[in-house]
C-alpha positions in Angstrom: 90.0 -12.5 99.8 89.0 -14.7 97.3 91.2 -18.0 95.4 89.8 -19.2 92.7 89.2 -21.9 89.8 91.4 -24.4 90.8 92.2 -24.6 94.2 94.0 -27.3 93.9 93.2 -29.3 96.9 92.5 -26.6 98.9 95.9 -25.6 100.8 96.2 -21.9 99.2 92.8 -21.2 101.1 93.4 -23.5 104.5 97.1 -21.6 104.9 95.6 -17.7 103.6 92.6 -18.7 106.1 94.4 -17.8 109.7 94.8 -14.2 109.6 92.5 -13.9 106.7 88.8 -13.8 105.7 89.1 -16.1 103.2 87.2 -18.4 100.1 87.7 -20.2 97.2 86.2 -21.6 94.7 86.3 -24.1 92.2 84.1 -25.0 89.4 85.1 -28.9 89.1 82.4 -30.8 91.6 85.1 -33.4 91.9 87.6 -31.0 93.8 85.1 -29.4 95.8 84.4 -33.1 97.5 88.3 -33.6 98.1 88.8 -30.5 99.6 85.9 -30.3 102.2 87.8 -34.4 102.7 90.5 -32.7 103.7 89.4 -29.4 105.5 86.2 -29.5 106.6 85.3 -26.2 107.5 86.5 -24.5 105.1 85.6 -22.2 103.7 84.8 -23.1 99.6 81.9 -23.2 96.8 82.0 -24.5 94.0 81.2 -22.1 90.6 82.6 -19.2 88.4 84.5 -16.5 89.5 83.6 -14.9 86.9 79.5 -15.4 87.8 79.5 -15.1 92.0 77.0 -12.9 93.3 78.9 -10.9 95.0 78.6 -7.3 94.2 81.8 -4.9 93.4 84.3 -4.1 96.2 82.8 -7.5 97.9 86.5 -8.3 97.7 89.1 -6.8 98.4 91.6 -9.2 97.4 92.2 -12.0 94.2 94.4 -14.6 93.6 95.6 -16.3 91.3 97.7 -19.0 91.1 98.3 -20.4 87.1 94.8 -19.6 86.7 94.8 -15.9 84.6 97.0 -17.2 81.4 95.5 -20.2 80.8 91.7 -18.0 80.5 90.7 -17.9 76.3 88.6 -15.4 76.8 89.4 -11.8 78.1 91.2 -11.6 80.9 89.5 -8.6 81.8 87.1 -9.9 84.5 89.7 -11.5 86.9 91.5 -8.4 86.7 
């Protein structure tokens, strides 16, 4: 499961890691550093969800809380 760009302070990734194999992605280095301070073992990475280096079908679910509607480009890569 993937919770991408703008994972906030990691609270959703933290909550979902209990029972799910989950990772978070954010495109802001300061956010990644803040989350790593709060949750040092949380699986998050710096990057852009539209350019992750994983194969098709790698993730079974994608969670986007308040992000897709702000994407100015075509939302199709997220769907």
